[in-house]
C-alpha positions in Angstrom: 63.6 67.8 98.0 59.8 67.8 98.2 59.3 68.9 94.6 61.3 66.1 93.0 58.9 63.3 93.7 56.1 65.4 92.2 58.1 66.1 89.1 58.9 62.4 88.8 55.2 61.5 89.1 54.3 64.0 86.4 57.0 62.7 84.2 55.8 59.2 84.8 52.2 60.2 83.8 53.5 61.9 80.7 55.5 58.8 79.9 52.5 56.6 80.4 50.3 58.9 78.3 52.9 58.8 75.6 53.1 55.1 75.7 49.3 54.9 75.5 49.2 57.3 72.6 51.8 55.2 70.7 49.9 52.1 71.6 46.7 53.6 70.3 48.5 54.7 67.2 49.8 51.3 66.7 46.4 49.8 67.3 44.9 52.2 64.7 47.6 51.3 62.3 47.1 47.6 62.9 43.4 48.1 62.6 43.9 50.0 59.3 46.2 47.2 58.1 43.6 44.6 59.0 40.9 46.5 57.3 43.1 46.7 54.2 43.8 43.0 54.5 40.1 42.2 54.9 39.3 44.4 51.8 42.0 42.7 49.8 40.7 39.3 50.9 37.2 40.3 49.9 38.5 41.4 46.5 40.4 38.1 46.1 37.3 36.1 47.2 35.2 38.0 44.7 37.7 37.4 42.0 37.8 33.7 42.9 34.0 33.6 42.9 33.8 35.3 39.5 36.5 33.1 38.1 34.7 30.0 39.4 31.4 31.1 38.1 32.9 31.8 34.7 34.6 28.4 34.7 31.4 26.7 35.8 29.3 28.6 33.1 31.9 27.6 30.5 31.7 24.0 31.6 27.9 24.1 31.6 28.0 25.7 28.1 30.3 23.0 26.8 28.0 20.4 28.4 25.0 22.0 26.9 26.6 21.9 23.4 27.5 18.3 24.0 23.9 17.5 25.0 22.5 19.4 22.0 24.8 17.3 19.8 23.5 14.1 21.4 19.9 15.2 21.0 20.5 16.1 17.3 22.2 12.7 16.8 19.2 10.9 18.6 16.7 12.9 16.5 18.6 11.9 13.3 18.7 8.3 14.5 15.0 8.4 15.3 14.2 9.8 11.9 16.2 7.1 10.3 14.5 4.4 12.4 11.1 5.9 11.5 12.0 5.8 7.8 13.2 2.2 8.1 10.0 1.3 10.0 7.9 2.9 7.3 9.8 1.0 4.7 9.3 -2.2 6.5 5.6 -1.4 7.0 5.2 -0.7 3.3 7.1 -3.9 2.4 4.9 -5.9 4.8 1.8 -4.3 3.3 3.0 -5.1 -0.2 3.8 -8.7 0.8 0.3 -9.0 2.5 -1.4 -7.6 -0.6 0.6 -9.9 -2.8 -0.2 -12.9 -0.5 -3.9 -12.1 -0.7 -3.7 -11.8 -4.5 -1.8 -15.1 -4.8 -4.3 -16.8 -2.5 -7.2 -15.4 -4.5 -5.5 -16.5 -7.7 -4.9 -20.0 -6.3 -8.5 -20.2 -5.2 -9.7 -19.0 -8.6 -7.5 -21.5 -10.4 -8.8 -24.3 -8.3 -12.4 -23.2 -8.9 -11.6 -22.9 -12.6 -10.1 -26.3 -12.6 -13.2 -27.8 -11.0 -15.4 -25.8 -13.4 -13.3 -27.0 -16.4 -13.8 -30.6 -15.3 -17.5 -29.9 -15.5 -17.1 -28.2 -18.9 -15.3 -31.2 -20.3 -17.4 -33.9 -18.6 -20.5 -33.2 -20.7 -21.3 -33.0 -24.4 -24.6 -31.4 -23.9 -24.3 -27.9 -25.5 -26.9 -26.2 -23.3 -25.3 -27.6 -20.2 -21.9 -26.3 -21.3 -23.4 -22.8 -21.8 -24.9 -22.9 -18.3 -21.5 -23.9 -16.8 -19.8 -21.1 -18.7 -22.4 -18.6 -17.3 -21.6 -19.9 -13.7 -17.9 -19.4 -14.3 -18.4 -15.8 -15.6 -20.5 -14.9 -12.5 -18.3 -16.6 -9.9 -14.8 -16.1 -11.3 -15.0 -13.1 -13.5 -17.4 -11.3 -11.1 -19.9 -10.2 -13.8 -23.6 -9.6 -13.2 -24.4 -8.7 -16.8 -22.8 -10.4 -19.8 -23.5 -12.2 -23.1 -22.1 -15.3 -24.7 -21.6 -15.4 -28.4 -20.4 -18.1 -30.8 -19.0 -17.6 -34.3 -21.2 -18.5 -37.3 -18.6 -18.8 -40.0 -21.2 -19.1 -42.7 -22.4 -15.5 -42.3 -19.3 -14.1 -40.5 -21.3 -13.1 -37.5 -21.3 -13.6 -33.7 -24.6 -15.3 -32.6 -25.9 -15.0 -29.1 -26.3 -18.3 -27.3 -26.6 -17.2 -23.6 -26.8 -14.1 -21.5 -27.2 -13.0 -17.8 -28.5 -9.7 -16.4 -29.1 -8.2 -19.9 -32.4 -6.8 -21.1 -34.1 -7.4 -24.4 -31.9 -4.8 -26.2 -28.9 -7.2 -26.2 -27.7 -7.8 -29.7 -28.7 -11.3 -31.1 -26.1 -11.0 -33.8 -22.9 -9.0 -34.3 -20.9 -8.8 -37.5 -17.3 -9.9 -36.9 -15.1 -6.9 -37.0 -17.9 -4.5 -36.1 -17.5 -2.5 -32.8 -15.5 -3.6 -29.8 -17.2 -7.0 -29.6 -16.7 -7.8 -33.3 -13.1 -6.5 -33.3 -12.2 -8.8 -30.4 -13.6 -11.7 -32.3 -11.6 -10.7 -35.4 -8.3 -10.1 -33.6 -8.6 -12.8 -31.0 -7.3 -10.3 -28.4 -9.1 -9.7 -25.0 -10.4 -6.2 -24.4 -10.6 -4.3 -21.1 -12.1 -0.8 -20.8 -9.7 2.0 -19.6 -9.7 3.6 -16.2 -12.5 5.9 -15.2 -15.2 4.0 -17.1 -18.3 2.9 -15.3 -18.0 -0.8 -14.4 -21.3 -1.4 -12.6 -23.9 0.0 -15.0 -24.9 -1.7 -18.2 -24.0 0.4 -21.3 -24.2 0.0 -25.0 -20.6 -1.3 -25.3 -19.0 -4.1 -23.3 -16.4 -3.2 -20.6 -14.5 -6.4 -21.4 -14.4 -9.1 -24.1 -13.0 -12.6 -23.6 -12.3 -14.4 -26.9 -13.1 -18.1 -26.8 -10.5 -20.1 -28.8 -9.7 -23.5 -30.0 -6.0 -23.2 -30.6 -5.6 -19.9 -32.4 -9.1 -19.9 -33.9 -11.8 -17.8 -32.3 -15.0 -19.8 -31.9 -16.8 -17.2 -29.7 -16.7 -14.2 -27.4 -17.9 -13.5 -23.9 -18.9 -9.8 -23.6 -18.9 -8.4 -20.1 -21.2 -5.4 -19.6 -21.2 -4.9 -15.8 -19.4 -6.2 -12.8 -20.7 -7.2 -9.4 -20.8 -4.4 -6.8 -18.1 -6.0 -4.7 -15.7 -6.2 -7.7 -13.9 -2.9 -8.0 -12.1 -3.5 -11.3 -9.9 -5.7 -13.4 -6.4 -6.8 -12.4 -3.6 -8.6 -14.0 -4.9 -11.9 -12.5 -8.2 -11.3 -14.4 -6.3 -11.2 -17.7 -4.7 -14.5 -16.9 -8.1 -15.9 -16.0 -9.5 -14.6 -19.3 -6.8 -16.6 -21.2 -7.6 -19.8 -19.2 -11.4 -19.3 -19.5 -11.2 -18.6 -23.2 -9.3 -21.8 -23.9 -11.5 -24.1 -21.7 -14.8 -22.6 -22.6 -14.0 -22.3 -26.3 -12.9 -25.9 -26.6 -15.9 -27.1 -24.6 -18.4 -25.1 -26.7 -16.8 -26.2 -29.9 -16.7 -29.9 -29.0 -20.3 -29.9 -27.7 -21.5 -28.1 -30.8 -19.8 -30.6 -33.0 -21.4 -33.4 -30.9 -24.8 -31.7 -31.3 -24.4 -31.6 -35.0 -23.2 -35.2 -35.2 -26.2 -36.2 -33.0 -28.6 -34.4 -35.3 -27.0 -36.1 -38.3 -27.1 -39.5 -36.7 -30.7 -39.1 -35.7 -31.5 -37.9 -39.2 -29.7 -40.9 -40.7 -31.5 -43.3 -38.3 -34.8 -41.8 -39.3 -33.9 -42.2 -42.9 -32.9 -45.8 -42.4 -36.1 -46.5 -40.6 -38.1 -44.9 -43.4 -36.3 -46.9 -46.0 -36.9 -50.1 -44.1 -40.6 -49.5 -43.9 -40.9 -49.3 -47.7 
């Protein structure tokens, strides 16, 4: 009877040991399962992270493309605005230049009008020549020129006034000879071509202004050099030549006729006095 309790104790120990072994095995299995679950979770997390990163990168790339398109559009718009601004600048510069030209033309026309009043307010031939010289200096901008009138009796141009020329200036030029004579023959103004020297006195004139009464040429103004500040001839100068040619031509012609009539009158008066004394 004494051995039974001992056997029961041993059986109980074995039973407890077996239960512990099973429990341990269960724990190990559960641990293994948890480890597998953790590994799977890590894989899923990594997949999710990779998927999120890919999605984010794709979104950023799309946004980058959109930004690049916006930048390209802004650059194109900026280039267009610059082109329009340059066009406006050029147009404003053109308007400003034109305004200056118009103002200068108006000023010259006013000056010519005042000078023409002086031309037609006197019948003194020498005074008319001096007024013409002033006009050529101030309006044409010449520092070296000569004024010729037509002597129809010998078909020549005869020098009646000059400024800035030396003694080599021609006192008489046949009509039709050279640039000066041809301008007198044709009645057309002459202006030298581009590239010619405009500020040094040469043998040939750089411009010729026919002086007319109606369509008849009564003289020519020969320009040999311009003032330093005048860079060249412009369209407004050609218009000025036409006006000057008409006013100066008529003034010189009328004053010459008056001078001739005065000489004839004086001669006639002297003759009458002489006859009365006899």
